[in-house]
N, C-alpha and C positions, 0 to 999 in steps of 0.2 A: 329037450330042445337045446340046440347049441347056443353058446354065448355069442352074441353079436358084438363085434368090436370094429372100430374103425382104425386105420393106420393114419396117424397124424402125418402131415406133409413133411415132418421131420425125417421120415423114412428116406427121402431122397437126398438129404443133406450129405454131402460127401466131404471127406477131408482132402480137398484138392488144392492145387496151387501152393500157397504157402501154408497149407493146413498141417495140423500137428500129427506126428506119428507117435511121439512120446509126450508125456506131460511132466511139467516141472512144478515143484512146490512154489507157491506164491508167498510173498511176505505177508505180514498181517495187514489185510486190506480193510477190515472192519474194526472199528473201535471196540474194545472189550467193555461190554455193559454187564451189569449184574444179571446173571443168567437165572431164569426161573423155569428152564426147559428140562425135560428128562435127561437130555445129553449133557446139560450144563453149558451148552454153546449158545451164542446169541441167535435170535431170529428177528429179522431175516438174515440169512447168510447164503453164500454160494457154495455149491458142490458140483461135481460132474457125475454123469452117468458112467458107471464102471464097465458095463457090458454092452455088447452090440444089440441085445434085445432086453428091454426092461418093460414089464407089465405096469400099466398105469390103471389104478383102480379108483372107484367112486368113493371108497372109504378105507380106513386103516385096518384092513383085515383081508385075508385071501378069500373070504366068503363074499366080499363085496364085488359088485359087477365090474368086469373088465371093460374099461373105456376105450383104450387103444394100446398099442405096443410101440414104444420108442425104439427106433433102430438107428441110433446115432451114438456110438461109443464116444465118450469125451464131451458130450453135449453139456454146456453150462446150464444149470438150473438153480433157481433160488428157493431155498427152504423157507416156507412162510408159516409153517406150524409143524408140530411133531408130537408123537407119542413115544413110548419107550422103544418100540420096534419099527415104527413107520414115520415117513416124512411126507408132508404135503408140500408139493413143489409147484413152482410157476416156471413155465418154459418160455423160450424166446418168442413164441407166438401168442403168449398170454393164456395158454391152457393150464388149468389147475387139476392136479390128480395126486393120488397117494401112491408112493412106491416104498418098498421095504428098504430099511436102512442099509442092508447088505449090498444093495444095487448102486449105492452112491460112494463117492470117494471125496475126501476133503481137498484134493488138488484143485487148481484153478485154471480154467480156460476162458476164452472170450470168443464171441462169434460176430462176424460181420453179417447182419441180418439182411441188409440190402443186397440186391443183385450186382451192383457195380463194385469194382475193385476199390480198395482203400489204400492210398499211399501211406507207407510207414516212413516216418522221418528219422534221420540220423540222431537228432536230439529233440527234446520235448518243446519245440518251437515251430510255429506254422511256417516260418521262412527257411527252416532247415532243409537240406537236400533230401530227396527221396532215396531211401536205402533199399526198399523192397516194396512189394504190393501184397496185400491180403486179398485173395480172390473173394468175390461176392459169395455169400451164403457158406462161408467156410469157417473153420475153427482153428485157433492158435492158442498156444500156452500163454497164460497171463503171468508175467514175471513180477511186475509191481506197478502201482499207480501213484502218481504224485502231482499235485497242482493241476488237476484236470487232464492229465496225460497218462497213458498206460503203455508200458513196454511189453511188446508181444514177441514171442519166439516160436519158430517152427522151421523144420528142415534146414537147420544151419543158418538161417537168416533171422534178423531181429530188427526192430524199429519201434518208434513211438507213434501212437495214434491218439487222437482226441477221445476222451472218455465217452463222449456223447455219440461217437460213431460206431461203437461196439456194444454188444449185449453181454453182460456178465461182470460189470465193474461198478455200476452205480450202487451206492449203499442203500438208497431208498427202496421201499417195497415196490416191486415191479408189477404185481397183480394186486391192486388195491382191495379187491374182494377176497384176498387170501387170508385174512385173519378171522 
C-alpha cells in the first residue's frame, strides 16, 4: 500500500519580492548554553532546510511514516530535539516532524508569515525611514538581531524589522510540545 503524505502549505511559499536567493551566515543569535545534545549544539536553535524537497517523518528513522514533504529551500525551522542523525523541527506553521540532519544547514533566514508586506527600516527604530519591504509569506537572510530588531537582507536590499514581525528569530521554543 502506498504511503500517504500530505504536502504542507509550505509548498506554495515562494522566495518572492525581497526574498532570498542566497543565504548569509548570521552572527551568534542564541546564547551558548551547556550542550547535552548529540551535536553539542543548543536546543532550541534555528537552521534552514537545505533542499527544495525535504521529507518530514513521524520519527527519527527512514522507516517511520512520511508525514509530508517540505518544498521550500531556505525555510527557517527550529530544532527542538535531536538524535545523532535526526533533527525534530518546528516549522513556521507549528508543524513538528523529524528530518535527517543532512537536509538542514546552520545558516539563518527569517520569514514573514503574515500575508501583508513588512516595511524594513533603515535603522533599528520604529520612526526610521522605510528602506525596503519584505513581501508577505517570503523569506530573507537573517544577518543579526539586537535589542528586539533584526537586520534582514535579500536581493541587494537590507533593513531592520521588529523581531516579533518575523519567524525565525525568537530564542524561545516556538512549538511548546516540541520537547
